[in-house]
Backbone as a chain_set.jsonl record, in Angstrom:
{"seq": "MDEIIEEIFNGFCRCRNMTQMVTCEYERQPAGLKLMGTDCAYGSCVHSGSCDVIRQALEREKQG", "coords": {"N": [[154.65, 104.453, 166.886], [158.245, 105.333, 167.403], [159.57, 107.802, 169.233], [161.912, 110.219, 167.929], [164.788, 111.963, 168.902], [166.861, 114.764, 168.348], [169.838, 116.243, 169.086], [172.466, 118.474, 169.823], [176.089, 118.649, 170.113], [179.126, 120.034, 171.119], [182.619, 120.337, 170.857], [186.176, 119.502, 170.984], [187.416, 117.966, 168.364], [189.616, 115.471, 167.391], [190.231, 114.146, 165.153], [189.825, 116.026, 163.108], [191.155, 118.222, 164.044], [189.953, 120.387, 165.378], [187.55, 122.558, 166.611], [184.328, 121.128, 166.935], [181.0, 120.681, 165.89], [178.339, 118.443, 166.67], [175.787, 116.669, 165.508], [173.333, 114.413, 166.904], [171.373, 111.698, 167.026], [168.786, 110.233, 168.72], [166.612, 107.521, 169.971], [163.916, 107.408, 171.707], [163.293, 105.102, 174.005], [161.72, 102.361, 175.955], [163.191, 101.958, 178.223], [164.789, 104.166, 178.206], [166.814, 106.653, 176.547], [168.454, 105.974, 173.309], [171.27, 106.101, 171.532], [171.452, 106.478, 168.368], [172.562, 107.432, 166.016], [175.002, 109.778, 164.59], [176.318, 112.658, 163.012], [178.966, 112.455, 162.266], [182.083, 110.777, 162.131], [181.793, 108.673, 164.207], [182.572, 105.715, 165.708], [183.628, 104.761, 163.33], [185.761, 106.27, 163.329], [189.443, 106.613, 164.424], [189.616, 107.807, 166.806], [187.154, 107.547, 168.516], [187.033, 106.199, 170.976], [187.994, 108.131, 172.886], [186.922, 110.62, 172.489], [185.782, 113.664, 173.273], [183.35, 115.136, 172.417], [181.619, 112.998, 171.793], [181.579, 111.578, 174.314], [179.996, 113.547, 175.652], [177.735, 112.88, 174.283], [177.054, 110.08, 174.876], [176.753, 110.354, 177.828], [174.35, 111.858, 177.738], [172.894, 110.198, 176.86], [172.811, 108.258, 179.08], [171.551, 109.78, 180.833], [169.092, 109.985, 180.169]], "CA": [[155.941, 105.247, 166.352], [158.988, 105.897, 168.184], [160.091, 109.328, 169.152], [163.557, 110.472, 167.53], [165.287, 113.321, 169.49], [168.141, 115.474, 167.94], [170.687, 117.05, 170.096], [173.714, 118.983, 169.172], [177.097, 118.766, 171.158], [180.327, 120.573, 170.526], [183.872, 119.975, 171.511], [187.369, 119.359, 170.021], [187.62, 116.76, 167.43], [190.907, 115.22, 167.343], [190.529, 114.013, 163.859], [189.732, 117.096, 162.264], [192.03, 119.133, 164.803], [189.447, 121.803, 165.395], [186.242, 122.471, 167.534], [183.259, 120.326, 165.963], [179.614, 120.51, 166.311], [178.075, 117.041, 166.042], [174.284, 116.408, 165.907], [173.2, 113.107, 167.482], [169.874, 111.372, 167.07], [168.352, 109.4, 169.914], [165.553, 107.131, 169.869], [163.346, 107.206, 173.195], [162.804, 103.517, 174.208], [161.079, 102.447, 177.379], [164.315, 101.972, 179.097], [165.4, 105.445, 178.313], [167.506, 106.856, 175.395], [169.518, 105.06, 172.675], [172.108, 106.833, 170.622], [171.128, 105.807, 167.167], [173.239, 107.833, 164.922], [175.634, 110.889, 164.595], [176.668, 113.195, 161.645], [180.503, 112.387, 162.35], [182.482, 109.337, 161.839], [181.721, 107.897, 165.45], [182.472, 104.382, 165.408], [184.931, 104.399, 162.63], [186.824, 107.082, 163.833], [190.117, 106.093, 165.556], [189.432, 108.645, 168.187], [185.926, 107.262, 168.938], [186.944, 105.931, 172.499], [188.598, 109.047, 173.673], [186.377, 111.764, 171.975], [184.992, 114.707, 174.064], [182.034, 115.202, 171.942], [181.006, 111.757, 171.812], [181.448, 111.353, 175.749], [179.014, 114.259, 175.96], [176.481, 112.43, 173.694], [176.815, 109.019, 175.616], [176.052, 110.789, 179.121], [173.069, 112.517, 177.486], [172.159, 108.674, 176.756], [172.622, 107.656, 180.522], [170.579, 110.678, 181.587], [167.514, 109.574, 179.56]], "C": [[156.974, 105.579, 167.424], [159.576, 107.123, 168.046], [161.566, 109.496, 168.796], [163.83, 111.916, 168.405], [166.625, 113.577, 168.906], [168.536, 116.326, 168.988], [172.112, 117.598, 169.522], [174.736, 119.268, 170.366], [178.232, 119.212, 170.446], [181.605, 120.35, 171.5], [184.936, 119.895, 170.522], [187.304, 118.112, 169.559], [188.926, 116.525, 167.144], [191.078, 114.885, 165.675], [190.566, 114.969, 162.792], [190.59, 118.299, 162.851], [191.361, 120.508, 164.72], [188.054, 121.527, 166.183], [185.2, 122.152, 166.388], [181.98, 120.323, 166.636], [179.044, 119.241, 165.578], [176.598, 116.786, 166.461], [174.073, 114.96, 166.066], [171.492, 112.851, 167.375], [169.703, 110.174, 168.048], [166.952, 108.761, 169.792], [165.221, 106.836, 171.434], [162.901, 105.94, 173.097], [162.102, 103.729, 175.671], [161.994, 102.286, 178.485], [165.244, 103.494, 179.098], [165.8, 105.801, 176.84], [168.445, 106.024, 174.538], [169.983, 105.946, 171.574], [171.792, 106.11, 169.355], [171.989, 106.348, 165.866], [173.984, 109.395, 165.242], [176.028, 111.296, 163.27], [178.178, 113.422, 161.643], [180.789, 110.882, 162.45], [182.602, 108.517, 163.187], [181.694, 106.628, 165.083], [183.616, 103.863, 164.702], [186.037, 105.17, 162.858], [188.015, 106.567, 164.798], [189.96, 106.767, 166.883], [188.105, 108.345, 169.022], [186.049, 107.157, 170.613], [187.339, 106.864, 173.348], [187.842, 110.639, 173.289], [185.434, 112.537, 172.838], [183.656, 114.995, 173.799], [181.189, 113.965, 172.338], [180.653, 111.38, 173.396], [180.369, 112.249, 176.224], [177.573, 113.377, 175.414], [176.064, 111.052, 174.5], [176.46, 109.426, 177.166], [174.923, 111.363, 178.902], [172.21, 111.067, 177.586], [171.817, 108.138, 178.158], [171.6, 108.489, 181.251], [169.157, 110.274, 181.209], [166.798, 110.752, 179.347]], "O": [[156.52, 106.147, 168.417], [160.041, 107.538, 166.984], [162.392, 108.851, 169.442], [162.989, 112.814, 168.45], [167.483, 112.695, 168.947], [167.777, 117.013, 169.673], [172.73, 116.904, 168.714], [174.432, 119.919, 171.366], [178.4, 118.871, 169.275], [181.522, 120.215, 172.721], [184.717, 120.169, 169.342], [187.137, 117.169, 170.332], [189.498, 117.456, 166.576], [192.013, 115.371, 165.039], [191.198, 114.812, 161.747], [190.715, 119.311, 162.161], [191.864, 121.513, 164.218], [187.579, 120.4, 166.322], [185.157, 122.674, 165.275], [181.867, 120.002, 167.819], [179.156, 118.971, 164.382], [176.273, 116.71, 167.646], [174.7, 114.244, 165.285], [170.609, 113.676, 167.608], [170.511, 109.246, 168.074], [166.06, 109.552, 169.482], [165.956, 106.237, 172.22], [162.153, 105.616, 172.174], [161.953, 104.763, 176.323], [161.6, 102.468, 179.637], [166.163, 103.779, 179.865], [165.155, 105.275, 175.934], [169.264, 105.346, 175.157], [169.198, 106.472, 170.787], [171.946, 104.892, 169.452], [172.04, 105.694, 164.824], [173.49, 110.107, 166.117], [176.105, 110.444, 162.385], [178.655, 114.423, 161.107], [179.993, 109.994, 162.755], [183.513, 107.692, 163.256], [180.906, 106.272, 164.207], [184.38, 102.966, 165.06], [187.178, 104.78, 162.609], [187.688, 106.117, 165.896], [190.2, 106.19, 167.943], [187.979, 108.86, 170.133], [185.371, 107.827, 171.393], [187.151, 106.663, 174.548], [188.25, 111.673, 173.819], [184.334, 112.054, 173.105], [182.828, 115.112, 174.702], [180.224, 114.002, 173.102], [179.544, 110.927, 173.678], [179.737, 111.841, 177.199], [176.548, 113.283, 176.089], [174.877, 110.877, 174.774], [175.751, 108.585, 177.718], [174.248, 111.484, 179.924], [171.166, 110.881, 178.212], [170.717, 107.643, 178.403], [170.888, 108.02, 182.14], [168.218, 110.285, 182.006], [165.647, 110.705, 178.914]]}, "num_chains": 1, "name": "protein.A"}
């Protein structure tokens, strides 16, 4: 069974125009962590490409 890791990141959400806490789920894979989901609208949000919170989450993915 694959290991699921939850982490919480916070920062300014442009969509909601306020500070937001976002829970992210990662799956531990042989190559490292893979971001599997968030409790925000990442992906469909128009600000996904410039989101400070998701930037933190993707950086964590790179760290493994």
